[in-house]
C-alpha positions as CSV (number, residue, x, y, z in Angstrom):
1,X,0.0,0.0,0.0
2,X,2.9,2.4,0.8
3,X,4.3,1.9,-2.6
4,X,1.0,2.8,-4.2
5,X,0.9,6.0,-2.2
6,X,4.5,6.9,-3.0
7,X,4.0,6.3,-6.8
8,X,0.8,8.4,-6.7
9,X,2.9,11.3,-5.4
10,X,5.8,10.7,-7.7
11,X,4.9,12.9,-10.6
12,X,5.9,16.4,-10.0
13,X,3.4,18.5,-12.0
14,X,4.9,21.7,-10.7
15,X,7.7,21.1,-13.2
16,X,5.3,20.3,-16.0
17,X,5.9,22.3,-19.1
18,X,3.3,22.3,-21.8
19,X,4.9,24.4,-24.5
20,X,5.0,23.6,-28.1
21,X,3.3,20.3,-27.4
22,X,6.0,19.1,-25.1
23,X,5.5,17.6,-21.6
24,X,8.5,17.7,-19.3
25,X,8.8,16.9,-15.6
26,X,10.6,15.0,-12.9
27,X,9.6,11.8,-11.2
28,X,10.8,11.2,-7.6
29,X,10.0,9.0,-4.6
30,X,7.8,11.1,-2.3
31,X,9.0,9.2,0.7
32,X,12.7,10.3,0.5
33,X,12.7,12.7,-2.5
34,X,15.1,10.6,-4.4
35,X,14.8,10.8,-8.2
36,X,13.6,7.6,-9.9
37,X,15.8,6.5,-12.8
38,X,14.1,4.4,-15.3
39,X,10.4,5.2,-14.6
40,X,8.2,4.6,-17.6
41,X,5.7,7.2,-18.8
42,X,3.3,6.3,-21.5
43,X,0.3,7.7,-23.3
44,X,-1.6,4.6,-24.5
45,X,-3.9,6.5,-26.9
46,X,-0.9,8.0,-28.6
47,X,1.4,5.0,-28.3
48,X,4.1,7.4,-27.2
49,X,6.2,7.6,-24.1
50,X,9.5,8.1,-22.4
51,X,11.8,6.8,-19.6
52,X,13.1,9.0,-16.9
53,X,16.9,9.6,-16.6
54,X,19.2,9.3,-13.6
55,X,17.8,12.6,-12.3
56,X,14.2,11.5,-12.7
57,X,13.8,13.9,-15.6
58,X,11.7,13.1,-18.7
59,X,10.6,14.9,-21.9
60,X,7.9,13.8,-24.4
61,X,7.8,16.0,-27.5
62,X,5.4,16.4,-30.4
63,X,2.2,15.7,-28.6
64,X,-1.1,16.5,-30.4
65,X,-3.5,19.0,-28.8
66,X,-6.0,17.3,-26.5
67,X,-6.3,15.5,-23.1
68,X,-4.8,12.1,-22.7
69,X,-4.3,9.5,-20.0
70,X,-0.7,9.0,-18.9
71,X,0.5,5.7,-17.3
72,X,3.5,5.8,-14.9
73,X,5.2,2.6,-14.0
74,X,8.3,1.8,-11.9
75,X,9.6,-1.5,-10.7
76,X,8.5,-2.2,-7.1
77,X,5.7,0.4,-7.2
78,X,2.0,0.1,-8.1
79,X,1.2,1.6,-11.5
80,X,-0.3,5.0,-11.6
81,X,-2.8,6.0,-14.3
């Protein structure tokens, strides 16, 4: 249960940048504020995604206008949709 709560808080939307159809942010462990290297972010409707780097940073470019569901997964944590 703790892992699910932590993953639900991972996505830092305060660093979200929606400019020129790009989404950018940082994923971290809410329990200890450590960045999560290798977290998967995926837009199923678009079949487009990214993997976070060693600093938890990710960028997904060339997104069409609209609202989409994002899935976030990381080994050892419950998936977040």
